[in-house]
VEXZA-601673 format. One line per 8 residues: number of its first residue (from 1); their letters; for each residue z, x, y of N, C-alpha, C. Coordinates in steps of 0.05 Angstrom, whole numbers. Each point is the difference from the previous one (the first is absolute). Example, Ala and Ser with C-alpha at 12.3 -4.5 7.8 and 13.67 -1.06 7.14 Angstrom:
VEXZA-601673
1 = AS = 156,264,-114,0,-18,24,0,18,24; -14,-7,21,1,16,24,14,-15,22
***
This chain:
VEXZA-601673
1 = MNVNFGDI = -897,46,360,-10,-19,-12,24,-23,10; -5,-24,8,24,-12,-2,3,-12,-26; 21,-5,-12,6,-15,-22,23,-16,-2; 11,-17,21,21,-17,0,-7,-26,-2; -17,-5,-29,0,-23,-6,5,-4,-27; 6,19,-14,12,1,-28,23,-19,-12; 1,-15,-25,10,-21,-2,29,15,-9; 25,-20,2,21,10,-2,11,-2,-30
9 = VAGERVGK = 14,10,-13,12,-4,-30,32,13,2; 17,-22,-2,22,1,4,12,29,-21; 10,25,5,12,13,-12,-30,17,-17; -18,2,5,-21,11,-8,-20,17,18; -11,-17,18,-24,11,17,-3,-11,26; -16,11,17,-14,-10,27,-27,11,2; -16,-19,-16,-27,10,2,-4,21,-23; -13,19,5,-1,23,-20,25,17,1
17 = YKLGSSLE = 15,-5,18,28,18,1,19,-11,-17; 8,21,-21,17,-10,-26,25,13,10; 20,-19,-10,31,14,-2,-3,19,-27; 18,22,4,4,13,-25,-23,20,1; -19,3,20,-22,24,4,17,24,10; -11,22,-9,15,29,13,-17,1,28; 10,18,17,-6,5,25,-30,12,0; -7,15,-17,-29,9,-8,-20,-27,-4
25 = ELLEVIES = 7,-10,-16,-13,-27,-8,-4,-22,23; 17,-3,15,4,-16,23,-18,16,27; 4,19,0,-19,17,22,-32,2,-9; 1,-2,-26,-33,-3,-7,-15,-21,5; 15,-27,3,-12,-24,9,2,-11,26; 23,20,13,-4,-6,34,-25,6,9; -10,-14,16,-31,1,10,-1,1,38; 23,-12,2,9,6,31,17,22,12
33 = PYVISESS = -4,3,18,19,28,14,33,-9,-7; 11,12,-7,35,-2,0,13,25,13; 27,-6,2,14,18,4,29,0,-20; 4,26,-2,27,7,-19,19,8,8; 22,-18,-4,29,15,11,15,-7,-23; 29,15,8,21,-6,-24,23,-6,7; 16,-7,-16,29,-6,2,14,13,-17; 26,-3,-4,14,12,-17,-3,-12,-32
41 = NTINIDID = -10,-21,-8,-10,-9,-26,-24,-6,0; -17,-9,11,-30,-9,3,-18,21,17; -22,2,-9,-28,6,16,-15,-24,6; 2,-2,31,-15,-20,10,-31,2,8; -15,-23,-4,-30,3,8,-6,-22,14; -7,3,19,-11,-24,24,-26,4,5; -9,-28,-4,-34,-1,6,6,-25,16; 1,4,26,3,-16,20,-28,-19,6
49 = IDNIHFFV = -26,10,-5,-17,-12,3,-2,-23,-18; 11,4,-26,-4,-22,-18,25,-20,-6; 16,8,19,31,-16,5,10,1,-25; 10,29,-11,7,5,-27,18,27,-3; 23,-1,-13,14,24,2,13,-1,-33; -5,24,-7,14,4,-25,24,23,-6; 20,-5,-20,22,21,-7,-4,4,-22; 3,31,-5,2,10,-26,25,11,0
57 = SKKTGELS = 9,-6,-29,29,13,-1,-3,31,-5; 17,13,12,6,31,-11,8,3,-18; 19,-18,-9,10,-1,-32,-20,-4,-23; -8,-14,6,-24,-11,-23,-26,9,7; -6,10,22,-24,7,9,-23,-21,-2; 5,-31,5,-16,-20,-14,3,-18,27; -18,-12,3,-1,-19,21,11,-24,-5; 28,-8,13,19,-14,-6,-2,-26,23
65 = TITVFGDY = -18,2,27,6,-24,12,-24,2,21; -17,-23,4,-19,-1,21,8,-21,12; -6,3,32,3,-24,24,-20,-3,12; -9,-27,0,-21,-12,14,8,-14,26; -13,3,22,7,-9,26,-21,-9,13; -1,-10,24,-17,2,25,-19,-19,-10; -27,13,2,-21,-20,-6,-11,5,-28; 19,13,-17,-13,-2,-31,-9,-26,-6
73 = KGKYLSKI = -18,-2,-19,-12,-32,-1,5,-3,-34; 10,17,-11,6,-5,-34,19,-23,-2; -4,-11,-22,22,-28,-7,14,5,-25; 21,-13,0,16,-2,-26,-7,-27,-9; -7,-4,-27,-8,-24,-17,-27,-12,21; -12,13,14,-26,-18,11,5,-13,26; 27,-1,7,8,-14,19,24,7,21; 16,21,-3,22,11,20,-10,19,7
81 = CIGSTLMD = -4,7,26,-8,22,15,16,2,24; -7,24,16,7,9,26,-4,-20,15; 20,-14,18,-2,-24,10,6,-31,-13; 7,2,-22,5,-22,-6,24,-10,1; 15,-35,-4,17,-6,10,22,1,-23; 23,-6,6,15,-3,-16,-3,-19,-23; -7,-19,14,-2,-28,-12,-27,6,-25; -20,21,10,-17,3,-16,11,18,-30
89 = LEDLDIED = 17,14,4,21,14,-22,6,-19,-11; 20,-18,7,14,-22,-18,-11,-19,-12; -23,-6,13,-21,-17,-21,-8,6,-20; 2,30,-3,-4,12,-29,13,-7,-24; 24,-8,9,22,-2,-13,3,22,-19; 6,24,12,6,27,-27,25,-8,-4; -5,1,-32,32,-2,-11,17,19,4; -4,27,4,18,22,1,-2,11,35
97 = LEYDSMEN = -2,-17,14,-6,5,24,34,-1,17; 12,16,11,27,0,9,4,8,33; 10,-13,14,6,4,22,22,21,6; -9,30,9,29,15,15,9,-4,25; 20,-11,4,7,-7,30,9,28,12; 15,22,-22,4,18,22,-24,27,8; -28,-9,-13,-20,10,5,-19,-12,20; 4,-33,-4,-14,-18,10,-32,2,-11
105 = EYNMQGLT = -1,-1,-24,-24,9,-13,5,-20,-30; -26,-3,-11,-2,-19,-21,-14,17,-25; 11,5,-18,-2,18,-25,-5,-12,-26; -21,8,-9,-7,-4,-34,0,24,-12; -2,2,-31,-5,23,-12,-20,15,9; -5,20,8,-19,22,11,-13,-9,26; 12,-19,17,-16,-9,26,20,-7,16; -2,2,34,26,-4,18,-25,-8,21
113 = FCFSLKNE = 13,-23,9,-16,-12,28,20,-3,20; -12,15,17,17,-3,30,-12,-11,26; 16,-15,2,-14,-25,29,16,7,24; -13,-10,17,6,0,29,29,-25,4; 14,5,23,15,-24,6,-22,-16,7; 19,-27,-2,-14,-23,10,-13,-8,24; -25,-8,6,-10,-6,27,11,-23,13; -12,-5,21,5,-25,16,-3,-23,-18
121 = QGDRFLEH = -13,-2,-18,-9,-23,-14,21,-2,-23; 13,27,-11,16,3,-23,-14,16,-27; -28,3,4,-12,20,-17,4,26,-2; -4,12,-27,8,27,1,-29,12,-13; -3,18,8,-26,16,-14,4,24,-16; -14,4,-18,4,20,-23,-15,29,20; 19,20,2,-7,22,20,-9,27,-17; 14,3,-26,-6,18,-20,12,-3,-25
129 = MVIWKSIE = -19,9,-25,11,-4,-21,0,28,-19; 23,-1,-8,6,31,-16,-1,-8,-34; -17,21,-9,-5,-8,-31,4,25,-14; 22,-10,-9,19,29,-16,-1,-7,-32; 13,22,-17,-3,10,-22,28,1,-9; 8,-18,-21,30,-1,-6,9,29,-11; 24,-1,0,7,29,-11,7,-10,-28; -5,14,-16,1,-3,-33,20,18,-13
***
């Protein structure tokens, strides 16, 4: 079942997938085929058909990061989605939005926006969003 349309809430969730969920809780709500892999610090779950990746911290056992990309249709504030322009994001006038020149991305509490390089017309398009939970 393709679920690539859930709303994005910074620092909280992507659709039905909630940051802070345990690995078991996450696997219970995933309805599409997935692949699990591991790195030294995380358990990674990839659902390529839905254009979404999950990262579960081995230290806490909780879902700490969700990345959406490709054809993912969900939106932030019902306006910003994959393919939106940088101008679309700037038009929202988000108070705590900051540009990180080292990473070439825009960050706010609980959400990172990663844009393409400028095209011939000077536009930059949103390629992926990273929804993350602050370390408390």
